[in-house]
N, C-alpha and C positions, 0 to 999 in steps of 0.2 A: 789643736788646729792653729792656735796663735803662734806656737813655736815654728810650725811648718811655713806659715805665711810670712813671718817676720823678716827673713833674709832677702826676700824677693825685691829687687829694685833698690836695695839699700846702698847708699854711697858711704864708704868707710870714712872718708875725710870729714864730711859734714855731719854724718850720722842721720841724715834725712833720706827721703825716698824720691825716686824719679820713676814713677810708674805711669808713663805717658801712653795715650791711646795708640793702639796698633803698633807697639814696639815689642821687643823681646820680653821685657818685664811684664807687659800687659798680657802677653801670651802665656807666661808662666802663671800669672794670677788666674787666668781663665782655666788653665789646666787644673789648678788647685780647686777651683769651684766645681768643675765637672767631677773631679775625683771625690769631693765631699758629697756631692749629690748621689753619685752611683754607689758609693759605699753604704748609703742609707736606703738603697732600693728606690730612690726617687727618679722619676723620668726627667732627663735633662734635654733641653732644647735651646737653640739660639735663634732669635727672631730675625726678621729682615734687616733690623738696624744694629745688629751685633750685641743686643742685650741677652744675657743668659738667664734661663729660668730652670728651676728645679721644682717638680710637682709631686705632691702626695694627693692622690685622687685624680679624677678626670677634670681638667680645667674647662672642658666643653660643657660640663654640667652647669657652669655659671655660678654667680654669687660667691666667687672664690675670695678667700682672705689671703692677702699677699703681704710679705714683709721682706726686708733686705735693704740694700743701699748700693755702694759702689766700691771698687777696689783700686781705682786710679788715684793719683796724687798730684798736688801742686809741685813745682820745683823745690826739692829739698824739704818736702812736707813731713809731717809726723806719721806715726804708725796707726793712729786711732781714727782719723777723719775718713769715714767711709768703711774701712775694713771692720771696725767694731760692730757695725750694724749687720754685716754679712755673717761674721763669725757668731754673733749673738743669735742670729736667726737659726742657724744650724743647731746651736746649743739649746735654744728654746724648744726646738722640735724634739731633740733628744730627751729633754726634761719631760715633755708631755708624753712621750712614749713610755718613759719610766713610770709616770703616774698612771699609765693605762688609759689615757684619754681616748674617747671614742669620737671621731670626727664626723660631723654631719655636713660639712662644707669642704670643698677642695682647698688645700693650703699650698701656697707657692712661696718660693724664695727667689729673689731676683738680684742680679748684679747688673746695674745699669752702666753702659759704656760711656766713657769720656765725660764724666760728671764735672770734673774740675775745669775742663777747657784749657789745660796747660799747654797742649800742643797746637791747637788750632784757634785759640783765642775766644771760643764761645763755650760757655758752661752748659752742662746738661744736654749735650748733643743727642745721646741715646734716647732719653725720655722726651726731649723736644720733638724729635722725629716721630716717635711713636704717637705722641699726642697731637701731631699735626701743627705744632707751633714753629716748626722749621721745615721748609719744603725741601724736596730732593734737589731742586735747582739751587737753592741757597746753600745747601750743604756741599754740593759739588764745587762751589766757588771758594770754600774754605781752604786756606793754605797754612803750612807751618812756617817757622822762621827760616827754613832752608828752601822754601818754595815748593815743597811737596804738597800736592793736593790731597784732600781727604779721600777721594776715590782711589787715587794711586796708593795711598797708605793702606786702605782697606784691602785692595787687591793683593798687595804684597804680603798681607797677613793671611790671605786665603779666603777672603770674604767677597761677596758680590756687591759692589757699590751701586749697580744699576737697580738693585732690589729695594733700596732704602725708601722710606716714606711712611706716611701715616698708617697706623695699624688699629683702626677703630674696633675691628672684630675682637682683637685681643683685650682691649680695654673694657669692652662690653661684658667680658667674662668676670671682671673683678668687682666684687661687692664692697671691698674695703682694702686700703693699703695703709700699713702702719710701718713707719721707718724709725728705727732706733739709731741714734747718733750721739757721739760724744759732744758735750756742750762746748760751744766755741765762745766762751766767756766765763765769768765767775759768779753768775747769779746763784747757782746751786751751792757753790762753795761758801758764799756769803750767808745763805739761809741754813746751811748745814744739812741739806737733803741730798741723798744719793741719786734720786731719779726725779725728773720733772716732765711735764706735758707741755707741748708747744701750743701757743694760742694763735700766732700769726707770724708770717715772714714779712719783714719790712720791704717796701718797694726799693728796688736797687737797679743800677745799670752801670755800663762802662762806656766812656766817651774817649775818642782819640783826638788829641790836639796836635796838629802838624804846624810847627813854626818853621817857615822857609826864609832863610836869609841868603848870605853870599859867602861862599868859601873863600878863604884868604890866608895869607901867611901870618902865623901868630907872632913872629918876631919883627916883621917889617911893616905891618899895617897899623897906622895910627888909630888910637881908640876912637877918635872923632870920625874916621872914615869907615868904621866897621858897621856891618848889618848882621850882628851876632844873634842868632836865634836862641842861644843858651840863656841870655839875660832875661828875656820875657818869659821863657819857660821857668826859670828859677823863681821869678817873681810870682808866677802863676801857682807854683807849688805852695808858696807862703800864703797866697790869697785863698787857696782851697782850705788851708787850716783855719784861717780867720772866718770864712763863710760857714764852715762846719760848726765851729764853736758858737757862732752867733745863732745858728738854727737848732742847736742841740742834736746835730746829726754827725755823720762821719764822712770823711772824704780823704782819698789816698791816691797819690801818684806813686805807684809801686813798680812801674815798668817804663823804661825809656830806651829809645834807639837813636843813635847819633850818626850822622854822615858828614864828612868821611871818617870820623871817629879817630882822628890823629891827634897825638899830644901837641904837635906844633902847628895845628891847623884850626882856624876859626871855622866852626861848623857851617855847613850849608843847610842842614835840616836837623831839627830836634823834634822827635815824635814822642809824646808822652801819653800814657793812658791813665785816665781818671776813673777811679771806682768810688761811687758815692751811694750812701744808703741812709734812710731816715725813717722815723716812725710812721710818717704819713706822706702822701704825695705832695702836699703843699710845701712842706719843709724841704723835701728833695728838690722840687722845682726851684725853690729859693736858692739853694746851695749851688746847683748847676748853673743857673742864670747868673748868679753873682760871680762865679769862677770864670765863666765865659766873658762876662763884661770886663773883668779885670784883665784877662788875657788879651782881649782885643785892644784895650787901651795901652797896655805895655808893649804889645807888638807894634802898634802904630808909632809909639814913641821911639822905638829902635829901628824903624824902617824895615820891619819884618812882616811878611805875609802870614796869615793864619787861616787854617781850615779846621773846622770842628765837625766830627761825625759821631753820631751815637751808634755804637757797634752792637749793643745788646741792652735789653730793658725787661724787667719783670715787675709788674704792678704788685701792690700789696696782696698777700695771700692770707685769707682768713680760713683756717682749717675748719673742716666740717664740724659745726657745733654739736650736733647730735652724737657723732662718733667721738669727739673729744670728751663730751660729758659721760659717754659710756665707758671710756677708758678710766676716767676718774672713779666711776661707780665700781668697776671691776676691781681696781687696785685698792679700793677702800673697804671691800667687803670680805667676810669669811676669813679674817685674820685675827690672831691673838692680839696683835698690835697693828691696827690699820696703817698702811703705808701713806704717809703724808706726801702728796704729789702737787707741788706748786705749779701753777700755770704761768708760763713766761713767753714773751715774744723773742724773736731772734733777728739779727741783721744778716744772717747767712742764708744763701739760697740752697735749695735741696731739690732732688728729684721729686719728693713728695709735693713740693710746691708746684712743680710743673704739672703733675698729674691731677692736682686738686680741681682743675677746671672740668675734668671728665669723670673723676672717681672720688668717692668719699675718702679723704686722707687724714691721717693724724701722725704725730711724731712723739717719741719718747726721747728725752735727753738723759745722758749719764754724766754725773759730776766730773769736771775737769779741775783739779785742785790748783793748777798753775794759771788757769784762765787763758793760756796761750794756745793758739791754733795755727795751722799752716806753718808749723815749725816743729823740729825734733823735740822741742820742750813740751809739746802737748802730751797729756797723760791722763790716766784714770787708774785708781787702785784696783787690785784684784777683787776686793770686797765689793766695791761699787760696780765693777763689771758683772759680778755674779748677781748683785741686786738688779741690774738692768736685764740680765737674762731671765731671772725669775719673774720680773714685772712683765717682760714681753711674753713669756710663757703663759702667765695668767691672762693677759689680754687675748692671746690667740685661743686659749681654752674658752674664754668667755664669748668670743665671737664665732669660733668655728666648731665648737663642741656642744652647742645648745640646740 
């Protein structure tokens, strides 16, 4: 499975992936998912929001156990973020069939659409729509960098954008959702454990900073006469680092757009996106407030206007404690050598976090020895991937075969 999926959307120059929502690479990933489902005799369906589902048993029976993740990527992302959870889900089902497991609950595998938000700027679009955290009206206003709207992109890919929206009936059928994901950090590498359990997702969000100045000639405009928005933007980037260090949080300006974007032109607009995350809401608020305060002070000093808009926000997600504890119990029992599974928090958002408001959710992490994510350098050894599959199989057996 891994070998079949690996070439899709890969850019030879950078070695990373561009599997953006509703593109050709996305369509190829979806075709791969459907083929994997049908080759195992699973019922395949696509819901109103473009999420794919593969079912063993009748989901209408309710109390289903679902696993899976996503197949899209960030720009030039790595091979493991998302796809490892989907591949491992199919592999875990294969393992359980090999064991002769007898299922007493329906089991589903899901590929959530547009988790990374690389094209339309909002993460977890598929799961947000399904959970009612993103309305159809809001989704219809999303556009990509070329001005293509989400409805237009969906229609071009053969899907009905008028059908999108909350899907409570589907979520009511799910009794538990367990997402396996490559760890996006080095906690497991430092402890020496191949697999971990998530405790919570830090609160996090994205803020857009628009610095509006005055376009002018780079060669003839005196420094004293300039209203250059690049200067307060640059100073705001440094302020974000200082505020994050002070709060023990993280803050990143990783995307910037400049107009008119000419080498010999003073910009008229510099638009930068801040991503910030912290262990709790108080620290996150402190970081964002501090960054905005610094940005406004520097913009005023340079005669530049500033608008700040919060584009997305996810509060702290505490995964279901009972389900989390059940995962730990399952993974620690009936083994010659019980699997040690540390419990750790994460600063990365996931579909499991979105669903947690409606469905008991939990997460398993697989060790990433580089600690690098959203980059071609992210990785996991084959032995650790197998450990993740076996852990997921044990969990599914403990939940769906009792």
